[in-house]
C-alpha positions in Angstrom: -9.2 2.1 22.8 -10.7 -1.7 23.8 -7.9 -3.2 25.3 -7.3 -0.2 27.7 -10.9 -0.3 28.7 -10.3 -4.2 28.8 -7.6 -3.1 31.5 -9.4 -1.0 33.5 -12.6 -2.8 34.3 -10.3 -6.2 35.1 -8.5 -3.7 37.3 -12.0 -2.1 39.1 -13.1 -5.8 39.3 -10.1 -6.9 40.9 -10.2 -4.0 43.5 -13.6 -4.2 44.2 -13.0 -7.9 45.4 -10.0 -7.1 47.3 -12.6 -4.5 49.1 -15.3 -6.8 49.7 -12.6 -9.2 51.4 -11.4 -6.8 53.7 -7.9 -6.7 52.4 -5.4 -3.8 53.5 -5.5 -0.4 51.6 -1.4 -1.1 50.2 -2.8 -4.4 49.3 -5.3 -3.4 47.8 -3.6 -0.8 45.5 -0.8 -2.9 44.8 -2.7 -5.3 43.2 -5.1 -3.3 41.2 -2.3 -1.5 39.4 -0.8 -5.1 38.6 -3.7 -6.5 37.4 -4.2 -3.9 34.8 -1.1 -4.4 33.7 -1.1 -8.3 33.6 -4.5 -7.5 31.9 -3.0 -5.1 29.6 -0.1 -7.1 28.4 -2.4 -10.5 27.9 -4.6 -8.6 25.4 -2.1 -6.9 23.9 -0.3 -9.9 23.1 -3.6 -12.0 22.0 -4.1 -8.7 19.3 -0.8 -8.8 18.4 -1.0 -12.6 17.4 -4.0 -11.9 15.4 -2.5 -8.8 13.5 0.6 -10.7 12.9 -1.0 -13.5 11.3 -2.9 -10.8 9.1 0.2 -9.5 8.2 1.9 -12.8 7.1 -1.0 -13.4 4.7 -0.3 -9.6 2.8 3.6 -10.3 3.2 3.0 -13.3 1.0 0.7 -11.2 -1.8 3.9 -9.4 -1.9 6.4 -12.5 -2.2 4.3 -14.2 -4.2 4.2 -11.3 -6.7 7.8 -10.2 -6.4 8.4 -14.3 -7.5 6.1 -14.3 -10.6 7.9 -11.0 -11.7 11.7 -12.5 -11.1 10.7 -15.7 -12.7 9.5 -13.7 -16.1 12.4 -11.2 -16.3 14.8 -14.6 -16.3 12.5 -16.2 -18.8 13.1 -13.0 -20.7 17.1 -12.8 -20.2 17.5 -16.3 -21.7 15.7 -15.6 -25.1 18.3 -13.4 -27.4 15.7 -11.8 -29.4 12.6 -10.8 -26.8 10.9 -7.9 -26.8 12.4 -5.7 -24.1 9.1 -3.4 -24.4 6.8 -6.0 -24.2 8.4 -7.1 -20.8 8.8 -4.1 -19.2 4.9 -3.7 -19.9 4.1 -7.0 -18.4 6.0 -6.3 -15.4 4.4 -2.8 -14.9 1.1 -4.7 -15.4 1.9 -7.8 -12.9 3.2 -5.3 -10.1 0.3 -2.5 -10.5 -1.8 -6.3 -9.8 0.4 -7.0 -6.9 0.4 -3.5 -5.1 -3.8 -3.3 -6.2 -3.9 -6.0 -4.5 -2.2 -5.4 -1.2 -4.0 -2.2 -0.8 -7.1 -3.9 -0.8 -5.6 -6.4 1.6 -5.1 -3.4 4.0 -8.6 -3.2 4.5 -8.5 -6.5 6.5 -6.4 -4.6 9.4 -9.0 -2.1 9.6 -11.2 -4.2 12.8 -7.7 -3.9 15.1 -7.8 -0.1 15.0 -9.9 -0.1 17.9 -7.7 -2.4 19.7 -4.5 -0.3 19.4 -3.4 3.6 19.9 -0.8 3.1 16.8 -2.5 0.7 14.4 -4.7 3.2 12.5 -1.3 4.9 11.9 0.4 1.5 10.8 -2.6 1.2 8.4 -2.4 4.6 6.9 1.5 4.1 6.4 0.8 0.7 4.4 -1.5 2.2 2.3 1.0 5.1 1.8 3.3 3.2 0.6 1.0 1.2 -2.1 -0.3 3.9 -3.0 2.8 5.7 -3.8 4.2 2.6 -6.0 0.4 2.6 -8.1 1.5 6.1 -8.6 -1.7 7.9 -6.7 0.5 10.5 -6.1 -2.7 12.9 -5.7 -3.8 10.4 -2.4 -0.4 10.4 -1.8 0.0 14.2 -1.0 -2.9 14.0 1.0 -2.0 11.4 3.2 1.3 14.0 3.8 -0.5 16.4 4.3 -2.5 15.2 7.0 -1.8 16.6 10.4 -3.8 14.6 12.7 -2.5 12.4 15.2 -3.9 8.8 14.3 -3.8 10.1 10.3 -0.7 11.1 9.5 1.6 8.5 8.8 4.8 7.0 10.6 8.1 8.4 9.5 10.2 5.7 11.3 11.9 4.0 7.8 13.9 6.0 5.3 11.9 4.7 1.9 8.8 6.7 3.9 10.7 9.7 4.6 12.4 9.6 0.9 8.7 9.7 -0.4 8.1 12.7 1.7 11.2 14.6 0.1 10.5 12.7 -3.6 7.1 14.3 -3.3 8.1 18.0 -2.2 10.7 18.3 -4.8 8.0 17.2 -7.4 5.7 19.9 -5.4 8.5 22.2 -5.9 9.1 22.7 -2.4 13.1 22.5 -2.5 12.9 24.2 1.3 10.8 21.5 2.3 12.8 18.7 1.1 15.8 20.0 3.2 13.8 20.7 6.4 12.3 17.0 6.3 15.7 15.9 5.6 17.8 17.8 8.4 14.8 16.7 10.6 14.9 13.4 10.0 18.3 11.7 9.3 19.5 12.1 12.8 17.3 9.2 13.7 19.0 7.1 10.9 22.6 6.2 11.5 24.7 4.4 9.3 23.8 3.0 6.3 19.9 3.5 7.3 20.8 7.4 6.1 21.8 5.4 2.3 18.7 6.3 0.4 17.9 10.2 2.1 21.8 11.0 1.3 21.5 9.8 -1.9 18.3 11.6 -2.6 19.1 15.1 -0.8 22.5 15.3 -2.9 20.9 14.6 -6.6 18.1 17.2 -5.7 20.9 19.6 -5.2 22.8 18.7 -8.6 19.5 19.0 -10.0 18.4 22.6 -8.6 22.5 23.3 -10.0 24.0 23.4 -6.8 26.9 20.6 -6.9 28.9 22.3 -4.2 26.8 21.6 -1.8 25.6 18.0 -3.2 29.8 17.7 -3.2 29.7 18.9 0.7 27.0 16.6 1.6 28.5 13.3 0.1 31.4 13.9 2.1 29.0 13.6 4.9 27.1 10.6 3.0 30.4 8.4 2.4 31.7 8.9 6.1 28.0 8.5 7.8 26.9 5.1 5.3 30.7 4.1 3.8 29.1 3.9 0.6 30.6 3.5 -2.7 28.0 5.0 -4.7 28.9 8.5 -2.7 32.4 8.2 -2.5 32.2 7.9 -6.7 30.2 10.6 -7.1 32.1 13.2 -4.7 35.1 12.2 -7.0 33.0 12.9 -10.1 31.6 16.3 -8.4 35.2 16.9 -7.4 36.3 16.9 -11.0 33.7 19.3 -12.3 32.0 15.9 -14.1 28.3 16.7 -12.9 26.5 15.1 -15.8 28.3 12.0 -14.7 26.4 12.0 -11.4 24.4 8.6 -10.8 22.6 7.0 -7.7 22.3 3.8 -9.5 24.1 2.3 -7.6 21.6 2.3 -4.4 19.6 0.2 -6.4 15.9 -0.5 -6.4 15.0 1.9 -3.5 16.6 4.1 -5.7 14.1 3.7 -8.7 10.8 2.9 -6.4 10.9 6.9 -5.6 10.2 7.1 -10.0 12.5 10.1 -10.3 14.9 8.0 -12.5 14.1 5.1 -14.8 16.2 2.2 -14.4 18.3 0.3 -16.7 16.4 -2.2 -19.0 17.3 -6.0 -18.1 19.9 -7.5 -20.3 19.6 -10.2 -22.5 21.6 -13.3 -23.0 24.0 -13.2 -26.1 24.3 -16.2 -28.2 27.3 -16.8 -29.5 28.3 -18.0 -33.1 31.0 -19.4 -35.4 32.3 -17.8 -37.8 29.9 -19.2 -40.1 27.5 -17.3 -37.9 25.8 -21.0 -36.8 24.9 -20.7 -32.9 26.4 -23.0 -30.3 
């Protein structure tokens, strides 16, 4: 990587200067190492500032799109006779446009790959998330299947791990789901493990093993304190399997596309006895 190469060259230049001026060997070695570290930190800082600028632009695209969709939902909710299916199609179309823009925007990060060992994986991870939201699952599966150091996604966020588990489940690899869960859940303490516990318990229920889900929910409610897990545990303990629901996990849960979210509610108009609205 260029940052490493520049740091090495800077260190060599400094050492060469010290040697020509007949500085002691110990001092030369010390300043050679210090020069390498200082150059590496400086280059890293400058590159990081440029990367942050591009990332902020990307966040602006996502935030702007979300705000536009929120306004549409609010306008719909304020109308008593709005077409629910129409607004759902509009929101889905808007989401697709935003995610496509964000996916294309990741090309702006490509030049930074030569400056950082991890930038390649960060870009892959971003693209994975956008492709998942675009429901381009064949490409998502290809990314998850990659084994290279610089081509595989970073599994540092619960949502990324949940996406992998969801795809394994959809590809009928339940054993793989459990393996991924057991391997990753230990890294997500407290409420950071909420989505993974919710997904794993849901899969157990779907696979006809509510008792296994119930046992997992004991750990989940203690580890996260999430009320959804307490409710689901109580339901399964009372043999009410059909009432099991992860709706309480919100948008993150529905973002896995395993279940459809509830339709937006419209504001109901009140009327008097003669049917007049007021």
